[in-house]
BAVO-361343 format. One record per residue (C-alpha): x negated, y, z; residue in one letter. Coordinates in nm, 3 decimals. Layout:
% BAVO-361343
<xx->X yy->Y zz->Z code->A>
...
END
This chain:
% BAVO-361343
<xx->1.996 yy->1.652 zz->1.010 code->M>
<xx->1.898 yy->1.890 zz->0.725 code->P>
<xx->1.938 yy->1.800 zz->0.364 code->F>
<xx->1.814 yy->1.928 zz->0.025 code->L>
<xx->2.039 yy->1.897 zz->-0.278 code->A>
<xx->1.922 yy->1.757 zz->-0.614 code->H>
<xx->2.215 yy->1.733 zz->-0.854 code->G>
<xx->2.475 yy->1.530 zz->-0.670 code->S>
<xx->2.219 yy->1.365 zz->-0.430 code->Y>
<xx->2.127 yy->1.474 zz->-0.082 code->R>
<xx->1.776 yy->1.441 zz->0.038 code->I>
<xx->1.696 yy->1.410 zz->0.412 code->H>
<xx->1.397 yy->1.621 zz->0.547 code->Y>
<xx->1.260 yy->1.724 zz->0.876 code->D>
<xx->1.052 yy->2.017 zz->0.982 code->L>
<xx->0.847 yy->2.025 zz->1.301 code->A>
<xx->0.571 yy->2.244 zz->1.459 code->G>
<xx->0.522 yy->2.617 zz->1.470 code->P>
<xx->0.651 yy->2.832 zz->1.190 code->D>
<xx->0.341 yy->3.043 zz->1.148 code->D>
<xx->0.077 yy->2.787 zz->1.082 code->G>
<xx->-0.044 yy->2.576 zz->0.768 code->P>
<xx->0.163 yy->2.298 zz->0.666 code->A>
<xx->0.133 yy->1.912 zz->0.612 code->F>
<xx->0.379 yy->1.742 zz->0.395 code->V>
<xx->0.380 yy->1.361 zz->0.432 code->L>
<xx->0.516 yy->1.131 zz->0.157 code->V>
<xx->0.644 yy->0.789 zz->0.239 code->N>
<xx->0.533 yy->0.457 zz->0.070 code->G>
<xx->0.788 yy->0.265 zz->-0.128 code->L>
<xx->0.961 yy->0.073 zz->0.163 code->T>
<xx->0.897 yy->0.335 zz->0.433 code->Q>
<xx->1.127 yy->0.606 zz->0.584 code->Y>
<xx->1.049 yy->0.939 zz->0.741 code->A>
<xx->1.076 yy->0.836 zz->1.101 code->D>
<xx->0.762 yy->0.616 zz->1.069 code->L>
<xx->0.570 yy->0.938 zz->1.058 code->W>
<xx->0.677 yy->1.028 zz->1.422 code->G>
<xx->0.332 yy->1.017 zz->1.588 code->S>
<xx->0.194 yy->1.231 zz->1.290 code->Y>
<xx->0.463 yy->1.488 zz->1.339 code->R>
<xx->0.382 yy->1.505 zz->1.707 code->D>
<xx->0.005 yy->1.519 zz->1.681 code->A>
<xx->-0.013 yy->1.756 zz->1.381 code->L>
<xx->0.242 yy->1.988 zz->1.529 code->A>
<xx->0.039 yy->1.995 zz->1.854 code->A>
<xx->-0.260 yy->2.110 zz->1.636 code->K>
<xx->-0.028 yy->2.396 zz->1.514 code->R>
<xx->0.052 yy->2.256 zz->1.181 code->F>
<xx->0.399 yy->2.293 zz->1.031 code->R>
<xx->0.494 yy->1.927 zz->0.933 code->V>
<xx->0.741 yy->1.831 zz->0.675 code->A>
<xx->0.857 yy->1.477 zz->0.632 code->T>
<xx->1.138 yy->1.354 zz->0.405 code->F>
<xx->1.312 yy->1.035 zz->0.272 code->D>
<xx->1.259 yy->0.981 zz->-0.101 code->L>
<xx->1.573 yy->0.925 zz->-0.302 code->L>
<xx->1.664 yy->0.568 zz->-0.227 code->G>
<xx->1.512 yy->0.570 zz->0.128 code->Q>
<xx->1.613 yy->0.619 zz->0.483 code->G>
<xx->1.882 yy->0.892 zz->0.538 code->A>
<xx->1.862 yy->1.016 zz->0.188 code->S>
<xx->2.121 yy->0.915 zz->-0.077 code->D>
<xx->2.063 yy->0.560 zz->-0.213 code->K>
<xx->2.171 yy->0.539 zz->-0.580 code->P>
<xx->2.154 yy->0.185 zz->-0.704 code->V>
<xx->2.073 yy->0.290 zz->-1.060 code->L>
<xx->1.851 yy->0.547 zz->-1.236 code->F>
<xx->1.609 yy->0.675 zz->-0.987 code->I>
<xx->1.286 yy->0.794 zz->-1.151 code->N>
<xx->0.958 yy->0.947 zz->-1.042 code->Q>
<xx->1.048 yy->1.276 zz->-1.197 code->A>
<xx->1.345 yy->1.306 zz->-0.952 code->D>
<xx->1.111 yy->1.249 zz->-0.661 code->Q>
<xx->0.872 yy->1.515 zz->-0.774 code->I>
<xx->1.148 yy->1.764 zz->-0.823 code->T>
<xx->1.272 yy->1.699 zz->-0.469 code->M>
<xx->0.905 yy->1.729 zz->-0.326 code->L>
<xx->0.881 yy->2.070 zz->-0.506 code->A>
<xx->1.203 yy->2.191 zz->-0.340 code->Q>
<xx->1.072 yy->2.077 zz->-0.001 code->L>
<xx->0.748 yy->2.257 zz->-0.042 code->I>
<xx->0.924 yy->2.571 zz->-0.150 code->E>
<xx->1.093 yy->2.558 zz->0.194 code->Q>
<xx->0.758 yy->2.615 zz->0.357 code->L>
<xx->0.718 yy->2.952 zz->0.207 code->G>
<xx->0.383 yy->3.135 zz->0.140 code->D>
<xx->0.133 yy->2.938 zz->0.361 code->R>
<xx->-0.147 yy->2.689 zz->0.301 code->P>
<xx->0.023 yy->2.357 zz->0.235 code->V>
<xx->-0.170 yy->2.021 zz->0.253 code->F>
<xx->0.009 yy->1.734 zz->0.063 code->L>
<xx->-0.053 yy->1.373 zz->0.168 code->S>
<xx->0.101 yy->1.049 zz->0.045 code->G>
<xx->0.053 yy->0.685 zz->0.110 code->I>
<xx->0.071 yy->0.418 zz->-0.174 code->S>
<xx->0.369 yy->0.505 zz->-0.389 code->F>
<xx->0.390 yy->0.828 zz->-0.197 code->G>
<xx->0.040 yy->0.889 zz->-0.291 code->G>
<xx->0.134 yy->0.852 zz->-0.665 code->L>
<xx->0.415 yy->1.103 zz->-0.605 code->I>
<xx->0.173 yy->1.328 zz->-0.448 code->A>
<xx->-0.082 yy->1.307 zz->-0.733 code->L>
<xx->0.191 yy->1.370 zz->-0.986 code->R>
<xx->0.302 yy->1.679 zz->-0.796 code->Y>
<xx->-0.059 yy->1.795 zz->-0.768 code->A>
<xx->-0.110 yy->1.760 zz->-1.152 code->I>
<xx->0.188 yy->1.984 zz->-1.211 code->L>
<xx->0.152 yy->2.241 zz->-0.934 code->H>
<xx->-0.211 yy->2.240 zz->-0.811 code->A>
<xx->-0.172 yy->2.610 zz->-0.758 code->D>
<xx->0.092 yy->2.556 zz->-0.487 code->R>
<xx->-0.111 yy->2.346 zz->-0.252 code->I>
<xx->-0.434 yy->2.395 zz->-0.051 code->A>
<xx->-0.537 yy->2.042 zz->-0.044 code->G>
<xx->-0.441 yy->1.685 zz->-0.131 code->L>
<xx->-0.491 yy->1.359 zz->0.058 code->V>
<xx->-0.424 yy->1.049 zz->-0.153 code->A>
<xx->-0.404 yy->0.726 zz->0.064 code->M>
<xx->-0.395 yy->0.371 zz->-0.065 code->S>
<xx->-0.316 yy->0.519 zz->-0.403 code->S>
<xx->-0.372 yy->0.473 zz->-0.785 code->F>
<xx->-0.356 yy->0.640 zz->-1.115 code->A>
<xx->-0.355 yy->0.325 zz->-1.325 code->E>
<xx->-0.121 yy->0.021 zz->-1.298 code->L>
<xx->-0.386 yy->-0.255 zz->-1.316 code->S>
<xx->-0.274 yy->-0.600 zz->-1.442 code->P>
<xx->-0.309 yy->-0.729 zz->-1.079 code->Q>
<xx->-0.103 yy->-0.440 zz->-0.936 code->L>
<xx->0.168 yy->-0.490 zz->-1.212 code->L>
<xx->0.187 yy->-0.856 zz->-1.135 code->L>
<xx->0.210 yy->-0.805 zz->-0.758 code->L>
<xx->0.478 yy->-0.526 zz->-0.807 code->G>
<xx->0.682 yy->-0.774 zz->-1.024 code->N>
<xx->0.648 yy->-1.053 zz->-0.776 code->A>
<xx->0.761 yy->-0.820 zz->-0.491 code->L>
<xx->1.060 yy->-0.704 zz->-0.691 code->R>
<xx->1.158 yy->-1.067 zz->-0.755 code->M>
<xx->1.130 yy->-1.143 zz->-0.393 code->G>
<xx->1.362 yy->-0.856 zz->-0.318 code->L>
<xx->1.614 yy->-0.975 zz->-0.562 code->I>
<xx->1.602 yy->-1.345 zz->-0.456 code->L>
<xx->1.558 yy->-1.296 zz->-0.084 code->G>
<xx->1.671 yy->-0.948 zz->0.009 code->G>
<xx->1.493 yy->-0.689 zz->0.238 code->T>
<xx->1.406 yy->-0.950 zz->0.504 code->S>
<xx->1.210 yy->-1.163 zz->0.258 code->Y>
<xx->1.037 yy->-0.861 zz->0.115 code->L>
<xx->0.920 yy->-0.766 zz->0.462 code->Q>
<xx->0.787 yy->-1.113 zz->0.512 code->D>
<xx->0.586 yy->-1.069 zz->0.191 code->L>
<xx->0.469 yy->-0.716 zz->0.269 code->L>
<xx->0.366 yy->-0.743 zz->0.627 code->L>
<xx->0.068 yy->-0.979 zz->0.587 code->P>
<xx->-0.042 yy->-0.795 zz->0.266 code->M>
<xx->-0.041 yy->-0.465 zz->0.440 code->N>
<xx->-0.177 yy->-0.519 zz->0.787 code->L>
<xx->-0.456 yy->-0.705 zz->0.975 code->S>
<xx->-0.441 yy->-1.018 zz->1.197 code->D>
<xx->-0.533 yy->-0.806 zz->1.486 code->A>
<xx->-0.224 yy->-0.576 zz->1.437 code->W>
<xx->0.018 yy->-0.861 zz->1.354 code->L>
<xx->-0.083 yy->-1.113 zz->1.615 code->G>
<xx->0.071 yy->-0.942 zz->1.926 code->P>
<xx->0.390 yy->-0.890 zz->1.721 code->L>
<xx->0.446 yy->-1.247 zz->1.619 code->L>
<xx->0.683 yy->-1.352 zz->1.896 code->E>
<xx->0.902 yy->-1.038 zz->1.853 code->N>
<xx->0.869 yy->-0.986 zz->1.469 code->L>
<xx->1.238 yy->-1.000 zz->1.407 code->D>
<xx->1.297 yy->-0.699 zz->1.633 code->A>
<xx->1.008 yy->-0.513 zz->1.451 code->V>
<xx->1.168 yy->-0.578 zz->1.121 code->K>
<xx->1.519 yy->-0.503 zz->1.225 code->R>
<xx->1.483 yy->-0.134 zz->1.183 code->Q>
<xx->1.384 yy->-0.180 zz->0.821 code->G>
<xx->1.690 yy->-0.402 zz->0.759 code->W>
<xx->1.907 yy->-0.131 zz->0.896 code->L>
<xx->1.743 yy->0.165 zz->0.719 code->T>
<xx->1.673 yy->0.029 zz->0.359 code->N>
<xx->1.926 yy->-0.077 zz->0.102 code->D>
<xx->1.852 yy->-0.376 zz->-0.116 code->V>
<xx->1.974 yy->-0.224 zz->-0.444 code->Y>
<xx->1.812 yy->0.112 zz->-0.381 code->A>
<xx->1.483 yy->-0.049 zz->-0.303 code->L>
<xx->1.508 yy->-0.257 zz->-0.622 code->Q>
<xx->1.572 yy->0.063 zz->-0.811 code->N>
<xx->1.269 yy->0.225 zz->-0.639 code->L>
<xx->1.056 yy->-0.072 zz->-0.745 code->M>
<xx->1.170 yy->-0.048 zz->-1.098 code->E>
<xx->1.056 yy->0.331 zz->-1.099 code->S>
<xx->0.720 yy->0.221 zz->-0.982 code->F>
<xx->0.696 yy->-0.042 zz->-1.252 code->L>
<xx->0.797 yy->0.217 zz->-1.516 code->D>
<xx->0.456 yy->0.371 zz->-1.475 code->F>
<xx->0.269 yy->0.605 zz->-1.709 code->K>
<xx->-0.117 yy->0.629 zz->-1.651 code->P>
<xx->-0.235 yy->0.949 zz->-1.498 code->L>
<xx->-0.609 yy->0.917 zz->-1.539 code->T>
<xx->-0.625 yy->1.168 zz->-1.843 code->G>
<xx->-0.439 yy->1.430 zz->-1.625 code->E>
<xx->-0.623 yy->1.402 zz->-1.301 code->L>
<xx->-0.879 yy->1.676 zz->-1.392 code->S>
<xx->-0.609 yy->1.923 zz->-1.368 code->S>
<xx->-0.602 yy->1.867 zz->-0.986 code->I>
<xx->-0.844 yy->2.142 zz->-0.900 code->T>
<xx->-0.768 yy->2.152 zz->-0.522 code->V>
<xx->-0.982 yy->1.981 zz->-0.251 code->P>
<xx->-0.889 yy->1.620 zz->-0.249 code->T>
<xx->-0.966 yy->1.353 zz->0.015 code->M>
<xx->-0.916 yy->0.996 zz->-0.108 code->I>
<xx->-0.863 yy->0.741 zz->0.170 code->L>
<xx->-0.909 yy->0.377 zz->0.102 code->N>
<xx->-0.891 yy->0.085 zz->0.359 code->G>
<xx->-1.205 yy->-0.134 zz->0.339 code->E>
<xx->-0.989 yy->-0.446 zz->0.290 code->F>
<xx->-0.710 yy->-0.305 zz->0.094 code->D>
<xx->-0.618 yy->-0.572 zz->-0.185 code->F>
<xx->-0.300 yy->-0.415 zz->-0.302 code->L>
<xx->-0.480 yy->-0.094 zz->-0.422 code->T>
<xx->-0.849 yy->-0.199 zz->-0.410 code->P>
<xx->-1.154 yy->0.033 zz->-0.437 code->R>
<xx->-1.167 yy->0.023 zz->-0.800 code->V>
<xx->-0.835 yy->0.208 zz->-0.842 code->L>
<xx->-0.954 yy->0.478 zz->-0.589 code->H>
<xx->-1.277 yy->0.506 zz->-0.795 code->E>
<xx->-1.073 yy->0.631 zz->-1.082 code->T>
<xx->-0.939 yy->0.901 zz->-0.866 code->L>
<xx->-1.287 yy->1.004 zz->-0.740 code->R>
<xx->-1.447 yy->1.010 zz->-1.074 code->L>
<xx->-1.175 yy->1.225 zz->-1.243 code->H>
<xx->-1.065 yy->1.471 zz->-0.968 code->I>
<xx->-1.329 yy->1.737 zz->-0.966 code->P>
<xx->-1.314 yy->1.855 zz->-0.596 code->D>
<xx->-1.289 yy->1.513 zz->-0.441 code->S>
<xx->-1.456 yy->1.272 zz->-0.192 code->A>
<xx->-1.377 yy->0.904 zz->-0.127 code->L>
<xx->-1.351 yy->0.806 zz->0.238 code->V>
<xx->-1.347 yy->0.438 zz->0.317 code->I>
<xx->-1.157 yy->0.340 zz->0.642 code->V>
<xx->-1.348 yy->0.050 zz->0.805 code->P>
<xx->-1.172 yy->-0.274 zz->0.875 code->R>
<xx->-0.846 yy->-0.125 zz->0.745 code->A>
<xx->-0.579 yy->-0.268 zz->0.501 code->Y>
<xx->-0.330 yy->-0.109 zz->0.271 code->H>
<xx->-0.095 yy->0.038 zz->0.549 code->A>
<xx->-0.370 yy->0.184 zz->0.766 code->F>
<xx->-0.150 yy->0.491 zz->0.843 code->T>
<xx->0.051 yy->0.245 zz->1.054 code->L>
<xx->-0.227 yy->0.042 zz->1.190 code->E>
<xx->-0.490 yy->0.317 zz->1.256 code->K>
<xx->-0.259 yy->0.615 zz->1.309 code->A>
<xx->-0.473 yy->0.803 zz->1.569 code->P>
<xx->-0.774 yy->0.788 zz->1.334 code->L>
<xx->-0.583 yy->0.885 zz->1.028 code->T>
<xx->-0.426 yy->1.182 zz->1.194 code->I>
<xx->-0.779 yy->1.290 zz->1.292 code->D>
<xx->-0.898 yy->1.257 zz->0.925 code->L>
<xx->-0.609 yy->1.470 zz->0.818 code->L>
<xx->-0.673 yy->1.740 zz->1.065 code->C>
<xx->-1.045 yy->1.754 zz->0.994 code->R>
<xx->-0.987 yy->1.772 zz->0.615 code->F>
<xx->-0.741 yy->2.059 zz->0.649 code->A>
<xx->-0.968 yy->2.236 zz->0.900 code->E>
<xx->-1.270 yy->2.204 zz->0.671 code->D>
<xx->-1.069 yy->2.336 zz->0.375 code->V>
<xx->-0.933 yy->2.632 zz->0.574 code->L>
<xx->-1.290 yy->2.715 zz->0.697 code->A>
<xx->-1.445 yy->2.673 zz->0.343 code->S>
<xx->-1.657 yy->2.380 zz->0.472 code->R>
<xx->-1.516 yy->2.116 zz->0.242 code->W>
<xx->-1.764 yy->1.979 zz->-0.014 code->K>
<xx->-1.577 yy->1.784 zz->-0.276 code->G>
<xx->-1.878 yy->1.663 zz->-0.483 code->D>
<xx->-1.728 yy->1.323 zz->-0.565 code->R>
<xx->-1.929 yy->1.183 zz->-0.278 code->S>
<xx->-1.856 yy->0.858 zz->-0.085 code->I>
<xx->-1.820 yy->0.840 zz->0.289 code->W>
<xx->-1.737 yy->0.574 zz->0.562 code->I>
<xx->-1.494 yy->0.705 zz->0.809 code->A>
<xx->-1.572 yy->0.669 zz->1.186 code->P>
<xx->-1.422 yy->0.383 zz->1.385 code->D>
<xx->-1.259 yy->0.619 zz->1.625 code->E>
<xx->-1.109 yy->0.969 zz->1.602 code->P>
<xx->-1.368 yy->1.225 zz->1.639 code->G>
<xx->-1.665 yy->1.015 zz->1.540 code->G>
<xx->-1.909 yy->1.105 zz->1.267 code->P>
<xx->-1.874 yy->1.030 zz->0.897 code->F>
<xx->-2.148 yy->0.807 zz->0.744 code->T>
<xx->-2.268 yy->0.850 zz->0.389 code->P>
<xx->-2.228 yy->0.535 zz->0.203 code->F>
<xx->-2.570 yy->0.373 zz->0.148 code->P>
<xx->-2.688 yy->0.478 zz->-0.197 code->S>
<xx->-2.859 yy->0.136 zz->-0.266 code->D>
<xx->-2.529 yy->-0.054 zz->-0.212 code->Y>
<xx->-2.231 yy->-0.110 zz->-0.428 code->D>
<xx->-1.946 yy->0.098 zz->-0.281 code->H>
<xx->-1.686 yy->-0.103 zz->-0.480 code->L>
<xx->-1.753 yy->-0.394 zz->-0.248 code->R>
<xx->-1.715 yy->-0.405 zz->0.131 code->A>
<xx->-1.910 yy->-0.171 zz->0.369 code->I>
<xx->-2.253 yy->-0.310 zz->0.431 code->P>
<xx->-2.310 yy->-0.402 zz->0.794 code->A>
<xx->-2.577 yy->-0.575 zz->1.005 code->Q>
<xx->-2.493 yy->-0.902 zz->1.181 code->R>
<xx->-2.443 yy->-0.860 zz->1.556 code->A>
<xx->-2.738 yy->-1.014 zz->1.737 code->R>
<xx->-2.671 yy->-1.297 zz->1.961 code->T>
END
């Protein structure tokens, strides 16, 4: 199990796929760990991408200090990992808190990456998101990691995904209990809440940027992604139909396909980041649909009623 060093801390990372191809770096959400990207590693490696995953400080197999984790530490470690990849096109993608870390890295080091994918992410801590973050932090303090999972699962995933798991939910959650440390998670949450707005710096992200937002994501709703679309010059917003905040778990095959198509378009100089708005296909390989210009894209995707 390889590690990077940051001061006295060790950061677990993993590399997969051919050593001569372009790279994808995948950044975890706040309560995730690197092994959750397993299907992404396999599929992207099969497409001849070099795939880098890692546990943020405080997560998984990385060190878990109970005090004084900050976002700058995470960005420094991400920079070290990207340096491990050498001189090749690097595509950086992060989900939720990991999307925030990816955005901050891209602001500082846009010249080091070929493209950016921000998923379920944000540049401003809205009052709603601040209150939700504080409530989740208090839930963790009072109820531990198990109670935090009980709060997050229905916030992040659909009935269709959760329904078949209800009878075996404790087994599904057990890996999270074993992997995450309550004090390190509390520390990570505090680093999330100690947030400085990024909107004024987004224009320095000059690389092609795909912004992915689940249609029904109420943790980071469309208006937060709109800030990214309007301020990142070479960007496009892609709405994932019938998806929630954690669509990377619920719709992994589709998300993998979207990542691959984005990277292939950038490498082939086909990407058009004109701040446009698109609807992703329902299934991998399907066509993108331009969002209808006469509808408000900050609301749900317009759809006709099924005829009976």
